[in-house]
N, C-alpha and C positions, 0 to 999 in steps of 0.2 A: 029501389035501393040507390040507383044512380042519382036520383033527384035529392035524396036525403044526404048523400055524400057531398054533392055540389053545394047544397045549402049550408052544410056544416063547414065546408072549406071557405065559403064566402063570409060567413060569420067570423070564422077564425082570422081571416085576412083583415076584416074591418076592425076587430078588437085588438089585434096585434099592432096595428098602426097607431091606435089610441094609446096603447101601453108604452110605445116608444117615444111619444111626445113628452117633452119636459116643459115645466112652467116657464123656464127661461126662454123657451122658443116663442112664446106667445105673449109674455108680459114682462114688464120691467118695474122694479120697485124703487122709489126715491131713495130709500136707505133700507138695508136689511136689518139694522139694529138701531136702538135708541137708548142712550144712557141718561137717566133722570138725575144722576148725581145723588146728593144727600136730600132725603125727603123727610119731613116731619111726620112722626108716627100718627096715624089716625086722620091724615089729610090726603084724600084721594088725588091722584094725578092722571092726566091723559096726554096722549100724543097721537099724531096722525101719520099714517104711511100712505103715500100716493102711488096708486097702481096705474101703469100706462099699458094700453093694449098695443103691442107692436106687431100684431098679426093683421091679416086682411079679412078676418072673420070676427063676428061679435064674441066677446069674452064673457063667459058666465061664471061668476063666483058662486059655487054651490053652497059652501059653508066656510065659516071662519071660526076656529075653536082655539081654546087655550088649554094649557096643561093643568090649570087648577082654577078654582072658583074665585080667587083673588084678582084674576085678570079677566076683563070683560071686553070682547071685541064687538064693534058695530060696523055694519057695511051696507051699502046700497044693494037692493035685491034685483035691480034692473040690469040687463046686459050692458057691458062697456063696449061701445062701438069701435070699429077699427080706427086707430089713431087717437082714441078718446082716453080720458082718465077717470078714476074714481078714488075715493078715500076710504081707508079703513081706520076707524077711530079705536084706540085701545086704552082702556082705563085700568088702573091698578089701585087697589084699596089701601095699601100701606099700613096694614094692621100689625103685622109681626116685625119686630125690630131685627136688623141684620142685613147683610147683603143678599141680593136676589138676582136671578136670571130666569126669565120666563119666556117660553116659546109660544108663538102664535102660528097656527097651521092654516094655510089658505088652500082649500080644495077647489080646483077648477074643473069644469065640465070637460071631459075628454082627456084628462091628464090623471094618471094613476097616482103619482107621488105628489103630496102637497108641497107648496112653497112654504118655507119656514123662515119666520122673522123673529127677532128677540128684543126684549126690553130688559134693561139692567139698572141697578142702582143700589142705594143703601138707605134703609129706613132707620132713622135715628130717634131714640126715645124723646118724646115730646118735651120733657123737663130739661133734657140736655141739649135740645136742638139749638137754642139761642146761644149756648156756650160754644158749640162746635162750628156754627155757621156765623162767620163774622161779616159785618157790613163795612164797606169802605168808609174811612174817616173823612169828614169834610175838610177841605182845604180853605183856609181863610187868609186873604191878603189884605191886611189893614192899610189904610191910608195914614201916613205918618207926617205930621207937621214938624218943622225944624225945632220948634220949642216944646214938643211933646215927647214923652217916653211911653212906649207901649208895652204892656205886659199881656201875654197870652196864656190863659189857663185852659188846659184841655182835660175834659173828663170823658168817661166812656159814653155819655149820652149827649153832652152839649159842649160847644166850644165858646168860651166867654172872652171878650176882649175888654180890657180895662185901660183907659187912657188917663195919664196923670200929667199935670203941668210940671215942667222942670224949673 
């Protein structure tokens, strides 16, 4: 009976230490969130989160999951050595229009609570995407001769320069 009690106490002590450990104690993330901004509907996007092992032991990423099927995480399955880094690539399929916030859960070996990272943005209807996302206009600096008059005509697609003799 004594042996059973000692064994149970030892197991309890070992597991309580693992439960107290937090992801922040053993890893650092390059950024805890990424904003994609405006995304064209139907055009998938990806980003990467860099994970750094700040402990003196190998870091094992058990799983990386997302809150829905529209977000797909990929990660290396090998341990991250002390002082080393690894990347978690996160894809988003951009099928449904509207704003979004998606959480990515990183479960580490020996840590009860997962590390949570987020991606955000706005999916814009494909037909309206060109109208809402503007590209910078070209700046044209014409060379002018003393005897010339320069007319600049700007359209939404091209800038034309017309030179006339005075």
